[in-house]
C-alpha positions in Angstrom: -10.4 9.4 -46.4 -12.5 11.9 -48.4 -12.1 12.0 -52.2 -13.9 15.4 -52.4 -12.3 18.7 -52.9 -15.4 20.6 -51.8 -18.7 19.9 -50.1 -22.1 21.7 -50.4 -25.8 21.1 -50.3 -27.4 19.9 -47.0 -30.1 17.3 -47.4 -31.7 14.2 -46.0 -31.9 15.5 -42.4 -33.2 12.8 -39.9 -33.7 12.8 -36.2 -33.5 9.6 -34.1 -34.8 10.0 -30.5 -33.1 8.2 -27.7 -34.8 5.0 -26.8 -34.9 4.7 -22.9 -36.5 1.3 -23.0 -33.6 -0.4 -24.8 -31.7 -3.0 -22.8 -28.3 -1.6 -24.0 -27.4 2.0 -24.0 -27.0 4.3 -25.8 -29.8 3.4 -28.1 -32.0 5.3 -30.5 -35.3 4.8 -32.2 -35.6 4.5 -36.0 -34.6 7.8 -37.6 -37.4 10.0 -38.9 -36.8 12.1 -42.0 -37.5 15.8 -41.8 -37.8 17.4 -45.3 -36.9 21.0 -46.0 -33.2 21.3 -44.7 -31.9 24.9 -45.1 -28.7 25.0 -43.0 -26.8 23.3 -40.2 -24.2 25.4 -38.5 -22.3 23.7 -35.6 -19.7 25.8 -33.7 -17.1 24.1 -31.5 -17.3 24.3 -27.7 -14.1 23.8 -25.7 -11.0 25.7 -24.7 -7.3 25.4 -25.3 -4.9 25.3 -22.4 -1.3 26.0 -23.1 1.8 25.2 -21.0 4.9 27.2 -21.7 8.5 25.9 -21.3 11.7 26.6 -23.2 10.3 29.9 -24.3 7.5 28.3 -26.4 4.2 26.5 -26.1 5.6 23.2 -24.7 2.3 21.4 -24.4 -1.2 22.3 -25.6 -4.4 20.5 -24.4 -7.8 21.1 -26.1 -11.1 20.3 -24.4 -13.7 18.9 -26.8 -17.1 19.7 -25.2 -19.1 19.2 -28.4 -20.9 21.9 -30.3 -23.6 24.5 -30.2 -25.5 24.7 -33.5 -28.4 26.1 -35.4 -30.6 23.8 -37.5 -32.7 25.7 -39.9 -35.6 23.9 -41.5 -38.4 25.0 -43.8 -40.9 23.6 -41.3 -40.3 21.1 -38.5 -43.4 18.7 -38.4 -45.6 19.1 -35.3 -45.2 15.5 -34.2 -41.4 15.8 -34.3 -41.4 19.1 -32.5 -43.7 17.7 -29.8 -41.5 14.7 -29.1 -38.3 16.8 -29.4 -39.4 19.5 -26.9 -41.8 17.5 -24.7 -44.8 19.4 -26.0 -48.2 17.9 -26.7 -50.7 17.7 -29.5 -54.3 18.0 -28.2 -57.4 16.1 -29.4 -58.0 18.7 -32.1 -54.5 18.5 -33.5 -53.2 21.7 -31.9 -49.5 21.8 -31.0 -49.4 23.0 -27.3 -46.2 24.4 -25.8 -45.7 23.1 -22.3 -43.8 25.5 -20.1 -42.2 22.9 -17.8 -41.6 20.2 -20.5 -38.4 18.2 -20.6 -36.8 18.1 -24.1 -35.7 14.7 -25.4 -32.2 13.9 -26.6 -31.8 12.7 -30.2 -29.2 11.9 -32.8 -29.1 14.1 -35.9 -28.3 12.6 -39.2 -27.9 14.1 -42.7 -26.0 14.3 -45.9 -23.9 16.9 -47.7 -23.1 16.6 -51.4 -19.5 16.6 -52.6 -17.9 17.1 -55.9 -17.0 13.4 -56.1 -19.1 11.6 -53.5 -21.8 12.5 -51.0 -20.9 12.5 -47.3 -23.3 11.3 -44.5 -23.0 12.5 -40.9 -24.4 11.8 -37.5 -24.2 13.9 -34.3 -25.0 11.4 -31.5 -26.1 13.5 -28.4 -28.3 16.5 -29.4 -30.8 18.5 -27.5 -32.8 21.3 -29.0 -34.5 24.4 -27.5 -37.7 26.1 -28.7 -37.5 27.2 -32.4 -37.3 30.9 -33.3 -39.7 31.8 -36.0 -40.5 35.2 -37.4 -44.1 35.8 -38.4 -44.8 38.8 -40.6 -47.3 40.0 -43.2 -47.1 39.0 -46.9 -45.8 41.8 -49.1 -45.3 42.2 -52.8 -42.9 39.2 -52.9 -43.6 36.0 -51.0 -41.0 35.5 -48.3 -40.8 32.0 -46.7 -40.3 31.9 -42.9 -38.3 29.0 -41.5 -37.9 27.2 -38.1 -34.5 27.7 -36.4 -33.7 25.2 -33.6 -30.8 26.1 -31.3 -29.1 22.8 -30.6 -26.5 21.6 -28.0 -24.4 18.6 -29.0 -22.5 16.8 -26.2 -19.9 14.0 -26.2 -21.4 10.5 -25.4 -19.6 7.3 -24.5 -19.7 4.6 -27.2 -17.3 1.7 -27.3 -15.3 3.1 -24.4 -14.6 6.4 -26.2 -16.2 9.8 -25.8 -17.8 10.4 -29.3 -19.4 13.5 -30.7 -20.0 12.9 -34.3 -19.1 10.8 -37.3 -18.8 11.3 -41.1 -19.1 8.5 -43.6 -18.3 8.7 -47.3 -19.0 5.8 -49.7 -15.9 3.6 -50.5 -15.2 0.3 -52.0 -15.5 -1.5 -48.6 -18.4 0.3 -46.8 -21.4 0.1 -49.2 -23.5 -1.8 -46.7 -23.0 0.7 -43.9 -23.3 3.6 -46.2 -26.5 2.4 -47.9 -28.2 1.6 -44.6 -27.0 4.8 -42.9 -30.5 6.3 -42.4 -32.2 3.0 -41.3 -30.7 3.2 -37.8 -28.1 5.3 -35.9 -24.7 4.0 -37.0 -22.6 2.7 -34.2 -18.8 2.8 -34.8 -16.7 -0.2 -34.1 -13.1 0.3 -33.2 -10.1 -2.0 -33.8 -10.5 -2.6 -37.6 -14.1 -3.8 -37.6 -17.0 -2.1 -39.4 -19.7 -0.2 -37.6 -23.3 -1.3 -37.2 
């Protein structure tokens, strides 16, 4: 349970690409840090279905189909962008956009600051589309342009449950999991155990 009254300040964004060669699935490669986090704006996807009886909403079901989001970064490194979108870097180091490339799935990790404690998060099943980037001339004041990745986050099965994301805040009992959060994608354990 969070001890914060408010949260603010996105930082420590990492991506961990799905590892298709792992013997157990789902599995991700080691998270790669991407400096320059500007904003992360997930919006819920899923509809509410209401059943009426006794002149009221008798039963309400909500579908959780994940999120659509925008990830804005100062600059996504070419190597990360190439792996994320299935593009290639040629022998001279040029990032080449491949029209029929297949994007790779990844987990997105990061941290937001809180007034009491920082809170770390992971979205498990993400897929990005080509970044939008405005290029314009330099005027009297220098205006930085950013990379904006439109991202789809879907539910994924972990431990027999359909999971979308997780949030972890440091407590008296989870220091090991919290401190190693960016070393590997955290896998939740249900039934009273701690995640790995």
